[in-house]
C-alpha angles and dihedrals in degrees: 000000000000119000124205117179106202127183119222115180106316095337136084119218121192113217117202110194124187088018133142134232093246086060088071090082087063093056102046135018113256092216096055097037134087123200120214111202133156124246092250095057094037089060089055103040103016091111088059089055097061114141094022124111104246139192112194117200135183117277123243145061091266088072096054091100139110093266091063091046089053090051092052091051093049089055092046087056090050091051092048094238108184135186092284092058118110118210115209120195112208111187145046131319097293090056097043089046092051096042094050091048095050091047093050092055104032108100086348091294138343131187117284136188135180138223104184115206100187134067090236088051096050098048100034128353099055095046126080107031102265110145131168153102138266125251112207108303091341111103120222094347095149121046150088141248108242124145123232121242093231144004121205116196116201109171091190087076089066090072087073091065126102117228092263092062093052087054090049091058094047090056089066094041089053087050091054092049091048095053105032116003121055091169089056090049091057092047089052090051089058096050140039142206091280093055095055094042088057099038109067096179091050091046091049092051092048092050091051093045092053096041092052092042093057089043093056091052092048089046089061094042116019095164097046100245096130136354096011088070084074087073091069090069102140093006103094096067089024095062090046089057102035103078096024092059100026093241124158116256091252095049093049093049092047091055088045091052093049092053091043089055087052093048088047090056089058099036107038099016089250106182105191101065092123089051089057095045092049093053091047089055091043087065095051095256126132122253118184117020142180113249141147100270094195092051095045095047089052087061093040089057089067092055115131088237093064119104111191108293095355138069129214099226125188112228139167126253089180136331107299093019116089121180136188114234125182110229130183110252089236091058092048089053095048093048092048088051091050093047098041111105139147116281112251 
């Protein structure tokens, strides 16, 4: 197990790479900790959580809402959780978002740690301190930025994942490569999902590389006033699609990255849109898709990155170099309509 202590803003987070779930007992006291886990994962690893206090919630993005948070808080009250209690979210992005959110508001804030169990959670969702819930079709509309005390990475948990969840994680890895790491982009072009599933050493290195890449961006801009905005590549359109069309997060972001590459070609002169789209397809993710442009744009207008009549849109100047460009909403609408086409 490798430990790295990283300061973000006013907080220190301990990262434990190449760790295993039983090591959790060394990081937090069983008696004074409460684990939050969804029912799907609990059915797979519940026996390994014997002796821990657990709250099991329903699985799925549709339950990342205030009502679920309220239900967790009711159970914390019943369990007499106090200011010395530590919450630990074990699961994917829904669980870490919810757990971090509840921990930040219960008793005005108690200690929280995460054990991400999905590839997407390990490389993206559990890192950076963004916690919150969805409101209707609006993703992450309510929430707070607050860093966890620790992150435990156990890549053996990834063996519980179906193929779609591996693809979800690779959407965020491809995003990181597009905006910040041209060398990783080229590495990804030489491999595929099956290679990383079989090669534990390569997978562990990839998880660590992405976790630290995102952390470095967040360190420089915890509150998303500058460089952190780059992490939204593919997410502006992606979030507008995700809940409306019941797509997974990775599928929605993949489509969002495809269109953002097309917008980049028009707005920045980006010349490698086809390379980006080819890599997305290589990892089993969708690219172009048929959708109702007007309905999607109506949701997109409520995105947190909008400022009045313009949108801060993350585009690519070249592979490995993302940039934020302010584009009039009407221009965004026109380009999306032009690029919108049936999937082949």
